[in-house]
C-alpha positions as CSV (number, residue, x, y, z in Angstrom):
1,M,105.0,-40.5,-65.0
2,S,103.8,-39.1,-61.7
3,R,100.2,-39.5,-60.7
4,A,97.9,-38.3,-57.9
5,V,98.0,-40.4,-54.8
6,E,94.5,-41.6,-54.1
7,P,93.8,-41.9,-50.4
8,V,91.4,-44.5,-48.9
9,A,87.9,-43.0,-49.0
10,V,86.6,-41.7,-45.7
11,A,83.4,-43.2,-44.4
12,T,80.4,-41.1,-45.3
13,T,77.9,-42.6,-43.0
14,G,77.8,-42.7,-39.2
15,R,80.4,-41.0,-37.0
16,L,84.0,-40.6,-38.0
17,R,86.4,-43.0,-36.4
18,A,90.2,-42.6,-35.9
19,A,90.6,-45.2,-38.6
20,D,88.6,-43.0,-41.1
21,V,90.7,-39.9,-40.4
22,V,94.0,-41.8,-40.7
23,A,92.8,-43.4,-43.9
24,S,92.1,-40.1,-45.5
25,F,95.8,-39.0,-45.3
26,D,97.7,-39.3,-48.6
27,G,101.2,-38.9,-47.3
28,P,103.5,-38.6,-44.3
29,V,101.9,-36.9,-41.3
30,G,103.1,-34.3,-38.8
31,A,101.5,-34.2,-35.3
32,Y,100.1,-31.1,-33.6
33,V,99.0,-31.2,-30.0
34,H,97.1,-28.3,-28.4
35,V,97.2,-27.4,-24.7
36,P,94.6,-24.7,-24.1
37,F,95.5,-23.6,-20.6
38,C,96.9,-20.2,-19.6
39,E,97.6,-18.7,-16.2
40,R,96.3,-15.4,-17.6
41,I,94.5,-14.4,-20.8
42,C,96.3,-12.1,-23.3
43,P,93.5,-10.1,-24.9
44,F,95.1,-9.9,-28.4
45,C,95.4,-13.7,-28.7
46,P,92.6,-15.3,-30.8
47,Y,93.5,-18.9,-30.2
48,D,91.4,-21.4,-28.2
49,K,92.4,-21.1,-24.5
50,V,91.0,-21.1,-21.0
51,V,92.3,-20.0,-17.6
52,A,94.1,-23.0,-16.0
53,E,92.3,-25.0,-13.4
54,E,93.8,-28.2,-11.9
55,G,90.7,-30.4,-12.0
56,L,89.8,-29.4,-15.6
57,A,93.4,-29.9,-16.6
58,R,93.5,-33.4,-15.2
59,R,90.4,-34.3,-17.1
60,Y,91.7,-32.8,-20.2
61,F,95.0,-34.6,-20.3
62,A,93.3,-37.9,-19.6
63,A,91.1,-37.3,-22.7
64,L,94.1,-36.1,-24.7
65,R,96.0,-39.3,-23.9
66,R,93.1,-41.4,-25.0
67,E,92.7,-39.5,-28.3
68,L,96.3,-39.7,-29.3
69,D,96.6,-43.3,-28.3
70,G,93.8,-44.1,-30.7
71,Y,95.4,-42.3,-33.5
72,V,98.9,-43.8,-32.9
73,A,97.4,-47.3,-32.9
74,E,95.8,-46.6,-36.3
75,L,98.6,-44.7,-37.9
76,G,101.1,-47.6,-37.9
77,A,104.1,-45.3,-38.6
78,P,105.8,-42.5,-36.7
79,F,104.9,-38.9,-37.2
80,T,107.3,-36.8,-39.2
81,S,107.3,-34.0,-36.6
82,L,105.6,-32.8,-33.4
83,Y,104.5,-29.3,-32.5
84,V,102.9,-28.6,-29.2
85,G,101.1,-25.2,-29.0
86,G,98.6,-23.5,-26.8
87,G,97.7,-21.8,-24.6
88,T,100.8,-22.4,-22.5
89,P,102.0,-26.0,-22.9
90,T,104.7,-25.6,-20.4
91,L,102.3,-25.1,-17.5
92,Y,102.1,-28.8,-17.0
93,P,105.6,-30.4,-17.6
94,D,104.7,-33.8,-16.1
95,E,101.6,-34.2,-18.2
96,L,103.6,-32.9,-21.2
97,A,106.3,-35.5,-20.7
98,D,103.7,-38.3,-20.7
99,V,102.1,-37.0,-23.8
100,V,105.4,-36.7,-25.8
101,A,106.4,-40.2,-24.7
102,R,103.3,-41.6,-26.3
103,I,103.9,-40.0,-29.7
104,P,106.4,-41.7,-32.0
105,V,108.3,-39.0,-34.0
106,T,111.1,-39.3,-36.5
107,G,111.8,-35.5,-36.9
108,E,111.8,-32.4,-34.7
109,R,109.8,-32.0,-31.5
110,A,108.9,-28.4,-30.9
111,V,107.1,-26.6,-28.1
112,E,105.9,-23.1,-27.4
113,V,107.5,-21.5,-24.4
114,L,106.3,-18.6,-22.3
115,P,109.3,-16.3,-21.4
116,T,108.7,-16.6,-17.7
117,H,109.1,-20.4,-18.1
118,G,112.4,-20.0,-20.0
119,T,114.5,-20.7,-16.9
120,P,117.5,-23.1,-17.1
121,E,115.6,-25.6,-15.1
122,R,112.5,-25.6,-17.2
123,L,114.3,-25.5,-20.4
124,G,116.5,-28.4,-19.3
125,R,113.4,-30.4,-18.5
126,L,112.0,-29.7,-22.0
127,A,115.2,-31.0,-23.5
128,D,115.0,-34.1,-21.3
129,I,111.5,-34.7,-22.4
130,G,112.8,-34.8,-26.0
131,F,112.1,-31.4,-27.5
132,T,114.6,-30.3,-30.1
133,A,113.1,-26.9,-30.9
134,V,111.5,-24.1,-28.9
135,S,109.4,-21.1,-29.9
136,I,109.7,-18.4,-27.3
137,G,106.7,-16.0,-27.3
138,A,108.7,-12.8,-26.5
139,Q,106.4,-10.6,-28.7
140,S,108.6,-7.6,-27.9
141,F,111.7,-6.5,-25.9
142,H,110.0,-3.2,-25.0
143,D,108.1,-3.1,-21.7
144,Q,105.6,-0.5,-23.0
145,I,104.5,-2.8,-25.9
146,L,104.3,-5.8,-23.6
147,R,102.0,-3.8,-21.3
148,R,99.9,-2.8,-24.3
149,L,99.6,-6.5,-25.2
150,V,98.9,-7.4,-21.5
151,R,101.6,-10.0,-21.6
152,P,102.5,-11.8,-18.3
153,H,106.2,-10.9,-18.5
154,D,108.5,-8.0,-19.0
155,A,111.3,-7.3,-21.6
156,A,114.0,-8.6,-19.3
157,A,112.3,-12.0,-18.9
158,A,111.9,-12.3,-22.7
159,R,115.6,-11.6,-23.4
160,T,116.7,-13.9,-20.5
161,A,114.6,-16.7,-21.8
162,V,116.1,-16.5,-25.3
163,E,119.6,-16.4,-23.8
164,H,118.9,-19.5,-21.7
165,A,117.5,-21.4,-24.7
166,L,120.4,-20.7,-27.1
167,G,122.7,-23.7,-27.3
168,R,120.2,-26.1,-25.7
169,F,118.1,-26.9,-28.7
170,D,118.6,-27.5,-32.4
171,C,116.4,-24.5,-33.2
172,V,115.4,-21.5,-31.1
173,D,112.6,-19.4,-32.7
174,V,111.4,-16.1,-31.3
175,D,107.9,-14.7,-31.9
176,L,107.6,-11.0,-32.4
177,I,104.4,-9.0,-32.8
178,V,104.3,-6.1,-35.3
179,D,101.6,-3.5,-35.4
180,V,102.5,-0.4,-37.6
181,E,99.9,1.7,-35.7
182,W,102.3,1.4,-32.7
183,E,105.3,2.4,-34.9
184,D,104.3,6.0,-35.4
185,E,105.9,8.9,-33.7
186,D,103.3,9.1,-30.9
187,A,103.7,5.5,-29.8
188,F,106.8,3.3,-30.1
189,P,108.8,4.5,-33.2
190,G,111.2,1.9,-34.4
191,A,110.5,-0.5,-31.6
192,F,109.7,-3.5,-33.9
193,L,113.0,-3.1,-35.9
194,E,114.9,-2.8,-32.6
195,D,113.3,-6.1,-31.5
196,V,114.3,-7.8,-34.8
197,R,117.8,-6.4,-34.4
198,T,118.0,-7.8,-30.9
199,C,117.1,-11.3,-32.1
200,F,119.6,-11.2,-34.9
201,A,122.3,-9.9,-32.5
202,L,121.6,-12.7,-30.1
203,G,122.0,-15.3,-32.9
204,V,118.6,-17.0,-32.7
205,D,117.9,-19.5,-35.5
206,Q,114.6,-17.9,-36.6
207,V,112.5,-14.8,-36.0
208,S,108.8,-15.0,-36.6
209,T,107.4,-11.5,-37.1
210,Y,103.6,-11.9,-36.9
211,P,101.4,-8.9,-37.7
212,L,98.9,-8.3,-35.0
213,M,95.6,-9.9,-36.1
214,R,92.6,-8.1,-34.7
215,F,89.9,-10.6,-34.4
216,G,86.5,-9.1,-33.6
217,Y,85.7,-11.6,-30.9
218,T,88.8,-10.7,-28.8
219,P,88.9,-7.8,-26.3
220,F,91.2,-6.0,-28.8
221,G,88.4,-6.0,-31.4
222,T,88.6,-5.1,-35.1
223,A,90.8,-2.3,-36.6
224,R,91.8,-1.1,-40.0
225,H,95.2,-2.0,-41.4
226,D,97.6,-0.1,-43.5
227,P,99.1,-2.6,-45.9
228,R,101.6,-0.2,-47.4
229,R,103.2,0.6,-44.1
230,E,103.2,-3.0,-43.2
231,H,105.0,-3.8,-46.4
232,A,107.5,-1.1,-45.7
233,V,108.4,-2.2,-42.2
234,L,108.8,-5.8,-43.3
235,A,111.0,-4.6,-46.2
236,R,113.2,-2.8,-43.7
237,A,113.4,-6.0,-41.6
238,T,114.5,-7.9,-44.7
239,E,117.3,-5.4,-45.3
240,L,118.4,-5.7,-41.7
241,A,118.3,-9.5,-42.0
242,E,120.5,-9.5,-45.1
243,A,123.0,-7.2,-43.3
244,M,123.2,-9.4,-40.2
245,G,123.5,-12.9,-41.8
246,Y,119.8,-13.8,-42.0
247,E,117.4,-14.4,-44.9
248,R,113.7,-14.1,-45.4
249,R,112.5,-17.6,-46.0
250,S,108.7,-17.1,-45.7
251,V,106.3,-14.2,-45.6
252,W,106.8,-13.5,-41.9
253,T,110.0,-15.4,-40.9
254,F,113.7,-14.7,-41.0
255,N,116.2,-17.5,-40.6
256,R,119.9,-17.4,-39.8
257,R,121.8,-18.5,-42.9
258,G,122.5,-22.2,-42.7
259,A,119.9,-22.8,-39.9
260,A,117.2,-25.4,-40.4
261,P,113.7,-24.0,-41.2
262,Y,111.1,-24.1,-38.5
263,T,107.4,-23.5,-38.7
264,S,104.2,-24.9,-37.3
265,I,101.9,-24.0,-40.1
266,T,103.4,-25.2,-43.4
267,R,103.4,-29.0,-42.8
268,R,101.7,-30.3,-45.9
269,R,99.8,-32.9,-43.8
270,F,99.2,-32.7,-40.1
271,L,97.0,-34.5,-37.5
272,G,95.8,-32.3,-34.7
273,M,95.0,-33.6,-31.2
274,G,93.4,-31.8,-28.3
275,A,90.7,-29.2,-28.0
276,G,91.0,-26.4,-30.6
277,S,93.3,-28.4,-32.9
278,S,92.7,-29.1,-36.6
279,S,94.0,-31.6,-39.2
280,F,94.6,-31.5,-42.9
281,S,94.9,-34.8,-44.7
282,G,95.2,-33.7,-48.3
283,R,91.5,-33.6,-49.2
284,D,89.8,-33.3,-45.8
285,F,90.0,-30.7,-43.1
286,Y,88.9,-31.6,-39.5
287,V,88.4,-29.3,-36.5
288,N,88.2,-30.6,-32.9
289,H,85.8,-29.3,-30.3
290,F,87.1,-26.0,-28.8
291,G,85.2,-26.3,-25.5
292,V,87.4,-28.3,-23.1
293,A,84.3,-29.9,-21.6
294,A,82.8,-30.7,-25.0
295,Y,86.1,-32.2,-26.1
296,A,86.4,-34.3,-22.9
297,D,82.8,-35.4,-23.1
298,A,83.3,-36.7,-26.7
299,V,86.4,-38.7,-25.8
300,E,85.0,-40.1,-22.6
301,S,81.9,-41.3,-24.5
302,G,84.1,-43.1,-27.0
303,R,83.6,-40.7,-29.8
304,L,86.2,-38.9,-31.9
305,P,86.3,-35.2,-30.7
306,V,85.9,-33.9,-34.3
307,A,83.3,-31.2,-34.3
308,R,83.6,-29.9,-37.9
309,W,84.6,-31.8,-41.1
310,L,85.1,-30.2,-44.5
311,H,85.6,-32.6,-47.4
312,L,87.6,-30.3,-49.7
313,G,88.1,-32.9,-52.4
314,R,90.9,-32.8,-54.9
315,W,90.6,-29.1,-56.0
316,G,89.8,-27.6,-52.6
317,G,92.6,-29.7,-51.0
318,A,95.0,-28.5,-53.6
319,A,94.0,-24.9,-53.1
320,Y,94.6,-25.2,-49.3
321,D,97.9,-27.0,-49.9
322,A,99.2,-24.4,-52.4
323,F,98.1,-21.5,-50.2
324,W,100.3,-22.7,-47.3
325,Q,103.2,-23.6,-49.6
326,A,103.1,-20.0,-50.7
327,Y,103.4,-18.8,-47.1
328,A,106.7,-20.7,-47.1
329,G,107.8,-18.8,-50.1
330,G,106.6,-20.6,-53.2
331,A,104.6,-23.3,-54.9
332,D,105.9,-26.8,-55.6
333,V,104.0,-27.7,-58.7
334,D,105.6,-31.1,-59.0
335,A,104.5,-32.0,-55.4
336,L,100.9,-30.8,-56.2
337,R,101.0,-33.0,-59.3
338,E,102.0,-36.0,-57.3
339,S,99.2,-35.4,-54.8
340,Y,96.4,-34.2,-57.0
341,G,97.1,-35.1,-60.5
342,P,98.2,-33.4,-63.7
343,A,95.0,-31.4,-64.2
344,V,95.4,-29.6,-60.9
345,A,99.1,-29.0,-61.4
346,G,98.4,-27.6,-64.8
347,A,95.8,-25.2,-63.4
348,V,98.2,-24.0,-60.7
349,H,100.9,-23.5,-63.3
350,A,98.5,-21.6,-65.6
351,A,97.4,-19.4,-62.7
352,L,100.9,-18.6,-61.5
353,A,102.7,-18.2,-64.9
354,P,101.2,-14.7,-65.6
355,L,102.6,-13.5,-62.2
356,V,106.2,-13.9,-63.5
357,P,106.1,-10.9,-65.8
358,A,104.1,-9.0,-63.1
359,G,107.1,-9.4,-60.8
360,L,105.3,-11.4,-58.1
361,V,106.9,-14.8,-58.6
362,D,110.0,-16.3,-60.3
363,R,110.2,-19.7,-61.9
364,T,112.1,-22.4,-60.1
365,P,112.8,-26.0,-61.0
366,G,109.4,-27.7,-60.5
367,G,107.5,-24.6,-59.4
368,F,107.6,-20.9,-58.5
369,R,109.1,-18.7,-55.8
370,L,107.6,-15.5,-54.4
371,T,109.5,-12.3,-55.0
372,A,109.6,-9.4,-52.6
373,R,106.5,-8.0,-54.2
374,G,105.0,-11.4,-54.1
375,F,105.6,-11.6,-50.3
376,D,103.7,-8.3,-50.0
377,A,100.8,-9.6,-52.0
378,Y,100.6,-12.8,-50.0
379,H,100.8,-10.8,-46.8
380,D,97.6,-9.0,-47.8
381,L,95.9,-12.2,-49.0
382,E,96.7,-14.0,-45.8
383,R,95.1,-11.3,-43.8
384,W,92.0,-11.6,-46.0
385,V,91.9,-15.4,-45.5
386,T,92.3,-15.0,-41.8
387,Y,89.4,-12.6,-41.4
388,Q,87.1,-14.1,-44.0
389,L,87.6,-17.8,-43.3
390,I,89.5,-18.5,-40.1
391,E,87.8,-15.9,-37.8
392,P,84.2,-16.9,-38.6
393,L,85.0,-20.6,-38.1
394,W,86.8,-20.1,-34.8
395,A,84.0,-17.7,-33.6
396,E,81.5,-20.5,-34.2
397,M,83.6,-23.0,-32.3
398,L,84.2,-20.6,-29.4
399,T,80.5,-20.6,-28.6
400,E,81.2,-24.0,-27.1
401,H,82.8,-22.3,-24.1
402,T,79.6,-20.3,-23.4
403,A,77.1,-23.1,-24.0
404,P,75.1,-24.2,-20.8
405,A,76.6,-27.7,-21.1
406,C,80.1,-26.3,-20.8
407,A,79.9,-24.6,-17.5
408,A,83.3,-25.9,-16.6
409,D,84.7,-23.6,-19.3
410,S,83.3,-20.5,-17.7
411,R,86.9,-19.2,-17.3
412,A,87.1,-19.0,-21.1
413,Q,84.6,-16.2,-21.5
414,W,87.2,-13.7,-22.8
415,A,85.7,-14.3,-26.2
416,A,82.6,-12.6,-27.6
417,P,81.7,-14.7,-30.7
418,D,78.8,-12.4,-31.6
419,R,81.3,-9.6,-32.3
420,A,83.3,-11.6,-34.8
421,R,83.4,-11.0,-38.5
422,T,80.9,-13.0,-40.6
423,G,82.8,-13.7,-43.7
424,R,80.8,-14.6,-46.9
425,A,83.8,-16.7,-48.0
426,W,83.4,-18.9,-44.9
427,S,79.6,-19.2,-45.4
428,L,80.2,-20.4,-49.0
429,A,83.0,-22.8,-48.0
430,S,80.8,-24.3,-45.3
431,R,77.9,-24.8,-47.7
432,L,80.1,-26.4,-50.3
433,F,82.4,-28.6,-48.3
434,E,81.0,-29.3,-44.8
435,R,79.8,-32.8,-43.8
436,P,78.4,-34.0,-40.5
437,P,81.2,-35.7,-38.5
């Protein structure tokens, strides 16, 4: 009989230590490392980032090494995977090589790559460092769209980077942005599907088709969405995938048949290191400082750089776990039972079973799988979660960049946190689950 795995209790008094965070994990752990530096700010991007500056970067990487060394010493086992995101992680290849060398990993090592960095020399260096997968942020192969996104590259550079990466890594993923408002007759009709077709024709392992999220605190600001049109364009991409030897494996990703899956957001347990990173241990969610100076100050003073801690408990942790399982296409009820116990698994089963006759999920051995209609429903739910939970939290964290004590982060003032959405869902979650770290 399976039973819930009970993690060691996290200390509830005093400051969190690396040992406390590691002890809260109830299973194998993936590693995420955040490098927040960019040469230029893309106004649509909501992630934690600052304009690169050499002195600040040196201080940051020194703090990052200290943070990850502390976790590695406590973990006592290799990470199951490594994902390095940003920002633009490939801005500092020497620092990146030193960071990767310090992190024991049994599985894939993946990194985000800016197209202008996708030269044979730079990609060869990434392979030498030990990366087995790359995610190339092409966003589009249309110059007009790239100019609308204010990307620091053109369509030719995006395509060339993909061509250079193919054959060098176990997995080559390409990120594409889709915004149906740009697909009408007055803007760029059919451009997104042309981009998808280009990726399939090139033979990439995975295409990640992210809808443009309009966070209120970014220069792009908020905008209304048209879910029906979004569903339609993703359905057409699915038809195109099936005709060209690909399959839709998650809500927004298409994989070449036979290729290994690749994603940064569906690891069941992950430990985040660096400014702007987060961790999920099964029952606890941790968020590091977003401000580069605030992050470095914490590490240099001997403190863990965790700024926010939400103790989700068994039921909240299971809800988080199941939500991201659904992004990857289904819900593994057996895995939830193993982690959280039969009562939680029974509740998940009871909640999902009525969705079978509604045509949103199908039954599978041990769980459920989303149908095409289920993918559409999740697409809408994910956007609601993003705006009601993620945006308000990130907006609060981004105020660290504008605080007087963080003058070194002045180059990060692309964000206007006061213009962010203030989700009631986040206010409730914070009151219910948050603890002082």
